[in-house]
N, C-alpha and C positions, 0 to 999 in steps of 0.2 A: 332844150332850154337857154335860153342867151341868161351868162351872167352878167348881173350887174356892170355897168361900167362904175369907178369912182375917178371924178374930174379930179384936173390933175391938180390944180390949188388945194385941194383936200388932199391928197395926198403929200406934198409937198411940204407944206406947213408944218406936220407933224416929223417928217425926215429932218427938213432944216433943224428943227427945234433939237431932233437927236445928234446930231452931227456936233452942234453946237456946246451941247452938255459933254458930250464924250472929248471934244478940243479942250475944255477948261478941265474936266477929270483926268485926262491922258498923264499931264507930271503929276499930278497926285498920288495915280494907280505906280507910275513908275516910281514914283519916290519912297511909296509903301515896301514897293517890292524889293527894291536893291536893300530895306534898311531890315528888311526879313533874312534876305539874303547876308547880309553883313552880320548879323546876330547868330547867325549858324554857322557864318566860316569863327568866327570869335570861340561860338559854345566847343567848336570840332579843337581849333588851338589851345584853346585850356583844357581842354580835357586831353588831349595827348600831350602839353608838356606837365598835367598833373600824375599821368602816369609815367611819366620818368623822372619824375618824383624834384621837382623842379619848377621854380615860378618864372616868369619871360623871363625869357634871354639877356641879357647884361650886352647888345651890342651897340651901345649908343657913344660914341664917339671914341670907338676900340683904336683907331688908326690916328687920332689928334696927337697923340704923346709919340709916333714914332715921326712922325711928318717932321713936327717942331721940334727933335732932337737932329733933324739932320739937316731944317735950316738954322738951327746954333751950331751945328758941327762946324760949320764949312767958317764963319768966323775965329772961332775956338779956335777949331786947325791952323790959319791962316797966323792966331797971334801968339799959340804956342811954338808954332814951328821960328817965329821971328824972335822970339826970347827966347826958348829952350833949346828948341833942335828939336830932333827926331824924340830924344825920352818926353820931352815935352807935349808931343803931339800923340805918343802910344799914350798915356798918361788917361789925356784930355778923351781919346778914344773908346781905351778901355772903361771908362766912366760914363761913354752915351753908350754902350753899351750891356752894361750893367743894370742902368736904369731901362733901360726897354724890355731886356730879359725878366726883370722887376717885377716891369709893368707885365707884360703877358702873362708868367705865374699867376700873379694875382687875379686876373681875367678870366676865371676858368668857365 
């Protein structure tokens, strides 16, 4: 028994339409998948943080004060050394260290 042949034009038309639809839908499908994955990750992170008894960790800007204090320390050291000598330099650096230690302890 011979199988009926489908003309190439008739087969090409639905296949072309299908590939066009897939090309249009592909970015939307990927975006939806990524959004679902991100929601799952956020839910897991929130659950783990809740288990530890805290909210989201405070890591925003934790390094800015130490870097800024070192940037300020250079001119303060030069000024203190020129005006007051070694004692003034020690006072400046004790103050810088105290500010950084207080900042580090307050950032639990």
